[in-house]
C-alpha positions in Angstrom: -0.2 -0.2 -0.2 1.6 2.9 -1.1 1.9 6.5 0.9 3.6 9.5 0.9 4.2 11.8 3.8 5.7 15.3 3.9 8.5 16.2 6.4 7.0 16.6 10.2 7.7 19.0 12.6 5.1 18.1 15.5 2.0 19.0 16.4 0.1 22.8 15.8 -2.7 22.3 18.9 -2.4 20.5 22.0 -6.4 20.1 21.7 -7.9 16.8 21.4 -10.9 15.1 19.9 -13.0 12.9 21.2 -15.2 10.3 19.5 -17.6 8.6 21.5 -18.6 4.8 20.4 -21.9 4.6 21.6 -22.4 1.2 19.3 -20.2 -1.0 22.0 -21.8 -2.0 24.8 -20.1 0.3 27.3 -19.8 3.9 25.8 -16.9 5.3 25.8 -14.7 8.0 24.0 -11.7 7.9 22.3 -9.4 10.8 21.8 -7.2 12.0 19.1 -5.3 15.2 18.1 -7.2 18.1 16.6 -4.7 20.2 15.2 -3.1 19.4 11.5 0.3 18.5 10.4 2.3 21.0 8.8 0.5 21.1 5.4 -1.5 18.1 6.1 -4.8 18.0 7.4 -6.8 15.8 10.0 -10.2 14.6 9.2 -13.2 13.5 12.0 -16.6 12.1 11.3 -19.4 12.0 13.5 -21.6 9.8 12.7 -24.5 10.5 14.7 -24.4 14.2 13.0 -23.8 13.3 9.9 -20.7 15.7 9.8 -17.4 15.8 8.4 -14.8 17.9 10.1 -11.6 18.9 8.3 -8.6 20.4 10.5 -5.8 22.0 9.9 -3.6 24.7 11.1 -5.7 25.2 14.3 -8.8 25.9 12.6 -11.6 23.1 11.5 -14.4 23.3 8.9 -17.0 21.2 8.8 -19.5 19.5 6.3 -22.7 17.9 6.0 -21.8 14.1 5.2 -23.7 10.6 4.7 -22.4 7.4 6.4 -23.9 3.5 6.4 -27.3 2.8 6.0 -26.7 0.5 9.1 -25.8 2.0 12.6 -23.0 1.0 14.6 -19.0 0.0 13.8 -18.5 -2.4 10.7 -17.8 -6.3 11.6 -18.5 -7.9 8.1 -18.0 -7.3 4.7 -21.7 -6.0 3.3 -23.0 -5.1 6.5 -24.1 -1.7 5.5 -21.8 0.3 8.3 -19.0 2.9 8.4 -16.2 1.7 10.1 -15.2 3.2 13.7 -11.2 3.9 14.1 -7.9 5.7 12.9 -7.5 5.4 9.4 -5.3 6.7 7.1 -5.9 8.2 3.0 -4.0 5.5 0.8 -5.1 7.2 -2.9 -6.9 9.1 -4.9 -8.9 7.6 -7.1 -10.4 8.9 -10.1 -10.6 6.2 -12.8 -13.6 3.9 -13.5 -15.9 6.0 -11.5 -19.8 6.1 -11.8 -20.6 9.6 -11.2 -23.7 9.5 -9.9 -22.7 6.9 -7.5 -19.1 8.2 -6.4 -18.9 11.7 -8.1 -15.7 12.6 -10.0 -13.2 11.8 -7.3 -12.7 9.1 -4.2 -9.7 9.0 -1.2 -9.4 5.5 -0.4 -9.2 4.6 3.1 -6.8 1.7 4.9 -10.0 -0.3 6.5 -9.1 -3.1 7.5 -6.4 -1.8 9.4 -3.9 -3.8 11.1 -6.2 -4.1 14.9 -9.4 -4.4 13.0 -7.9 -7.1 10.9 -7.0 -8.6 14.6 -10.2 -8.5 15.3 -11.7 -10.5 12.8 -13.2 -7.4 11.1 -13.9 -7.7 7.0 -14.8 -5.7 4.1 -12.6 -3.5 2.3 -13.8 -0.5 -0.6 -14.3 2.3 2.3 -13.9 5.3 0.5 -14.4 9.1 1.1 -16.1 10.2 -2.1 -19.5 12.6 -3.1 -22.3 12.0 -5.7 -23.7 13.0 -8.6 -26.6 14.1 -6.5 -27.4 15.8 -2.9 -26.4 13.5 -0.4 -29.3 12.2 2.2 -28.3 11.3 5.7 -27.4 7.1 6.1 -28.0 6.6 2.9 -24.4 5.1 1.9 -22.9 1.5 2.0 -20.4 2.0 4.5 -18.5 4.7 2.7 -18.3 8.5 4.0 -20.0 10.6 1.4 -19.9 14.7 1.2 -21.7 16.6 -1.5 -19.6 17.5 -4.8 -19.3 21.0 -3.9 -18.1 20.2 -0.7 -15.3 17.8 -2.0 -14.5 20.1 -4.3 -13.4 22.4 -1.5 -11.8 19.5 1.2 -10.1 17.3 -1.7 -6.9 18.8 -1.9 -5.9 18.2 1.2 -6.4 14.6 1.6 -3.1 13.9 0.8 -1.9 10.6 1.0 -1.5 9.6 4.5 -4.0 12.0 6.1 -5.5 10.8 9.3 -9.6 10.2 9.1 -10.8 9.5 12.7 -14.2 8.1 12.5 -16.5 7.5 15.2 -20.3 7.9 16.5 -20.0 11.7 18.3 -17.2 13.7 17.9 -16.3 16.1 21.2 -13.7 18.2 22.4 -12.1 17.0 25.5 -9.0 17.5 27.2 -5.4 15.4 26.5 -5.4 11.9 27.5 -2.5 10.2 29.1 -2.6 7.4 26.9 -1.7 9.5 24.0 1.2 10.7 26.2 2.4 7.4 27.5 2.2 5.5 24.0 4.5 9.0 22.4 6.9 7.7 25.3 6.7 4.4 24.6 7.2 4.7 20.7 10.5 6.4 21.8 11.6 3.8 23.8 10.5 1.2 21.0 13.1 3.4 18.6 15.8 3.1 20.6 15.3 -0.4 21.4 15.0 -0.9 17.9 18.3 0.6 16.9 20.0 -1.6 19.6 18.4 -4.9 17.9 16.1 -5.0 21.2 12.5 -4.2 20.0 10.9 -7.0 20.6 11.6 -7.6 24.5 9.2 -5.3 26.2 7.8 -3.3 23.6 5.4 -6.1 21.4 3.0 -8.3 22.4 4.8 -11.9 22.5 1.9 -13.3 21.0 2.6 -10.9 17.8 6.4 -11.0 18.1 6.7 -13.8 15.1 4.4 -12.0 12.5 5.8 -8.4 13.6 9.1 -9.2 12.6 8.4 -10.0 9.6 7.8 -6.2 8.7 10.9 -5.0 11.0 13.9 -4.0 8.6 16.6 -5.7 10.5 19.7 -5.1 8.6 19.3 -1.1 8.6 19.0 -0.4 12.1 22.2 1.6 12.6 21.3 4.0 9.9 18.1 5.1 9.9 17.0 8.3 11.4 13.6 9.6 12.6 11.3 11.9 12.5 8.8 12.9 15.5 6.3 10.8 16.3 2.1 11.6 15.8 0.1 9.8 18.1 -3.7 9.1 18.0 -6.2 7.3 19.9 -8.7 4.8 18.5 -11.5 2.3 20.3 -9.2 0.3 22.3 -5.8 0.8 20.7 -3.0 3.1 20.1 -1.8 4.3 16.7 1.7 6.2 16.6 3.7 6.7 13.2 6.8 8.7 12.4 8.5 9.2 9.1 11.8 7.2 8.9 14.7 8.1 6.8 17.8 4.9 6.0 21.0 5.6 4.5 21.7 3.2 1.7 24.6 1.0 1.2 25.3 2.0 -2.0 24.4 6.7 -1.9 21.4 7.5 -1.1 18.4 7.6 1.2 14.8 5.4 1.2 12.3 7.0 3.4 8.7 5.8 4.6 6.3 5.8 7.2 6.5 2.8 9.9 3.2 2.7 12.0 3.1 1.3 15.0 -0.5 -0.2 16.7 -0.5 -0.9 20.4 -3.2 -2.5 22.8 -2.6 -2.0 26.6 -1.7 -5.3 27.8 -2.8 -7.4 31.2 0.2 -5.5 33.0 -1.1 -2.4 32.3 1.7 -1.5 29.7 0.9 -0.6 26.1 2.8 -3.5 23.6 2.8 -3.4 19.8 0.4 -5.7 18.3 0.6 -4.7 14.3 2.8 -2.7 12.6 3.0 -1.1 8.7 6.4 0.3 6.5 4.7 2.7 3.9 7.1 4.0 1.5 
């Protein structure tokens, strides 16, 4: 899955966004940064109010949207639900789109993400797109759909790698400890990874074998890292950063590494999923 990202310099806003997951038996909120990144936006979708928020450089814009015909978090292919969690724009699609159904452009999201797959969720083809007619509430098959005039305005901000947070409800709340904790754990993991000790204490034991297939062990000493970004999802936390690696023959390789964390029985957050996107 190709993934592009600009060099980063940290968050421009300390406020957080809470998205309440009302579809689970025990309703609770999860939080994510509302401030955008330099040259990059953060999107939040409030399913209960059918609103799409685009946040960038400390400012927020709101647009009407429509989500799945069925309420709740997507579980299986064809259930007509819009997934809830932290997702990222993979790429823009303009080719072979039925205008009445999808408008002229669509932005593909990375559902299911690594935690979704661990939880047995199925399905694919979750996009942000428009329609060739005015939208009405709760009419999509699982996508997030905007009016044509609105996607024309927000589309240029939906670059590859833009975080998209989807939840039942969106509210502004104070910064939460889980975000700070995973931010520190991520920095610790990077130091340990450089020493060849990443698995011990940072990766969930049952996930160690599969995650080791993703790690690029031979390039540790030559890797440098950008600042850490963190967003909290429903029962997990995602951290990611730019990684640059000096190649033996000269030049550099640049990509984004994402770490998916879950709290373990001992109270520590450990990595249960990992992605490398160049």
